[in-house]
N, C-alpha and C positions, 0 to 999 in steps of 0.2 A: 563673290564667295571663293575662297581658296580651299581646295581639297588636295592634300598631298602636295605635289609639285605643279598641279594644274590650276589655273584660274578659270572659274566658271561663273557665269552671270547669275544674278539673284532671281530673275524672272523666268518662268517656264518657257515663254515664247522665245527667249534668247538662247536657250540651250541647244546643243547639237541634236539634230533630228535626222531620221531616215525613214523612207517609206516602207511599209509592209503591207501584205494583203489585207485590204479592208481597214486601213488606218495608218498610224504613224508610231514610231518608237522614238523616245526621247532619252538621251543619256543624262541621268540625274547627277551622277558623281563618278569621278575617276579617282581611284586610289593610286598611290605612286606607281608609275610604270617604268621608272628608271631600271628597276630590277624586275624582269618579267614574272618571276615567281611571287612577287609581292603585289601584283596588280589584279584588280577585279573591277567590275563596273556595275552600277545600279541602273536599271532601265525601266522606264514607264512605257507600257504599250497601251495606246488609246485607239480603240477600234471605232469605225464609223457608226456602229450600233450604239455607242455610248458606253460600252464596257471598257473598264480600265484595269490593267494588271501591272504589278510592280514586282521586280525580282532582281537578284544578284547573279551575274554571270561571272564565272571564274574558271581557271584552268586547274588541271591536276597538280601542276607545279605550285600553284597558289595554295591548294589544300595541303600539300606536303610542307610548304613553308609555314602555314598556320599551325599544323600539328607539331612541328619542331619548336616553333615559338612558344606554344602553350605547354609543351613538355618541359622546356627550359624554365618557364615561369612557375610551373607547379612543382618542379624538381622531383617528379614522379612519372616514370615512363608509362605506367598503367592507367593514369588518369587523363592523359591528353586526348582531347576530342574536339571536333568542331561540327556544328550543324546549323541549319536554317531551313525553315519550311519552304522557302521560295528561292533556293539556289539551283543554278543550272551549270553543269560542267560543260565547257566548250574547248575546242582545240586551241584557240587563241583568242585574245581580246582584240578584235578589229571590227570595223563596221561591216565589211563584206561577210565575215563569219557570223556576226550577230544577226544580220539581216537574213541570211540563209536559215539559221537555227530558228528564229522567231517565225519566219514564213512556214517552215516545216511544222512547227508547233501549231500554227493556226490551221494549216491544211489537215493535219491528223487529229485536230481537236484536243490536243494535250495542253494548250496554253492555260486553260482555267484550272488544270490539275497541278501544273508545275509552278505557276506564279500566283501571288496573292492578289485577290481583288483589291482595288484601290478606290477609295472615295475621296481621297485628298486631292490637292492641287486645284480645287474649285476656283480659287480666286487668282490663279496664275502664279502664286508664290511657290518657290521651291521648298521652303520650310513649312508648308502647310501640313 
């Protein structure tokens, strides 16, 4: 599977993973990161308890880029917006930062409020 400029495997077990408290986090997709403001990442957090959560992590620069892009597409300054129920703003898109953020969310019990519960990925396919 190719997403943006990155080639990612089709099977969940082949995707990049990192350990978090009580489970693992898997990078599901990377959008183009040649330009930092255009990059964001989708992550699946699977806890040992069986709970799974999915969300998008992005930077303030990415939000500004998206607002400008949507403003230009709509040709109306007042109607530009972006939102998602499971987005988290981070300092930068990197495994060390994502790991620290997710671990903090697990410790302070905000993971289930910030990310969406996920029942997908049961058969190991990314496109489930």
